[in-house]
N, C-alpha and C positions, 0 to 999 in steps of 0.2 A: 504426552499422548498424541498431540497434533504433530504431524510430519510436515505438511504444507497446506496452504490454502490456495484455491484456484479462483480467479475472478474472470468472467467472460469479457471478450472484446470483439468489436466489430472492425477494428483498425489496429492490427498487431504492431505496425511501425510507430503509430501514435502512442500506443500503450508502452512500448519498449523505451521511447524517449522519457516518459513520465516515470516508469519504474526504475530505469537505469539511473536517473538523477537521484531518486531517493536511495536506491541501493548503494550508490557510490558514498553518499553521506553516512550511510550506516555500515560502510566497510564490507558489503555483502556482494559477491560477484555473481555473474549468471552462472548457473550450474548446468542447465540443459537448454538446448535450442533446436527447434524444428521449424518447418514451414509455417505451422499453426499454433506454435506453443513456445513460450520462454518462461524459464524458471530461474529464480534468484534464491540463493541459499548457500550454505557451506555443508558438504556431506558430513554427517555426524555432529553437526551443530544444531542451533535452535531451528525452529520451524521456518520454513521458507515460504515464498509466495510465487505463484505462476499466473501468467495471463494467457488465455487461450481462446481461439476461435472455437465455438461449440462444435462438437463431434457431429451432431445431427444436421449441420450446415444451416440451421435456422438462426435468425438474429439473436445476438446476446442481449439479455435484459437484466436489470438489477433485481436483487431481492429485497422486498419490503422488510425492513427490520434486520436486515443482514449488514454486518460491519466487520472489517478486518482491522485489528489493533496492532500497531507497530510499536514495540517497546523501545523507547529512546534511553540514552544513558543519563540524561539530566534534562532540566527545563530548557536550557539554551538549545539543545538538540531538537526538542519538541518544536521550538519556535522556528529553527532552521528548516526542519523537514516541512513543516506547514508552509513556509515561504517558498521552498523548493517546489512543493506540489502545485501551488497556485502559479508559479512562474512557468511551469511545464504543462499547462493545460487543465489543471485541476480547478475546482470551484470551492468556494467557502461554505462550510457547514457549521462553523462555530470557531471563533478565533481562539488561540492558545490562552489558557487561563486555569485557575484552580477550579476543581469541581468538588463540591462537598468540603468537609473539614479535616479529612484524613490524609492530607498531602498528595492526593490524586491531581495531576496536572495534565491537560490534554488539549490538542487542537484537532478539529475535525474538518475533513475535506472529502471531495469526491474526485475520482480519477476521470479522464476524458470520456469514458463510457458511462459514468454516472455511478460506478461502485463507490460505496462509502467506506472510508478508512478514518483512522485516527492515529496520531503519534501521541504516546502518553508516557509519563513516568510517575513512579510513587514515591520518589525521593525528594 
């Protein structure tokens, strides 16, 4: 059902560095790019993500309770994405590890604009 998710940014160049690094690890290229918008994904593939300067030209802000979850192939990739995020201007929101008893494994972080994300696997 979800085609893509958009997060706001006040610094598209900084967001591009952050999301390019994560997208490279996940094997996902840039799909579209404009002066105020970059999208990563594969046409006809899984849901993508985009970073954009707000259309109304007001400052981008984060949503309280909003989070984008990036599905990793395994626990090692969760760990790697988490490290990539922190190395590219992200901040920690919960180190990678098991959550609950059903095999869910995730690492939580924020992008340079404060948008919350996680990398997870259920295997």
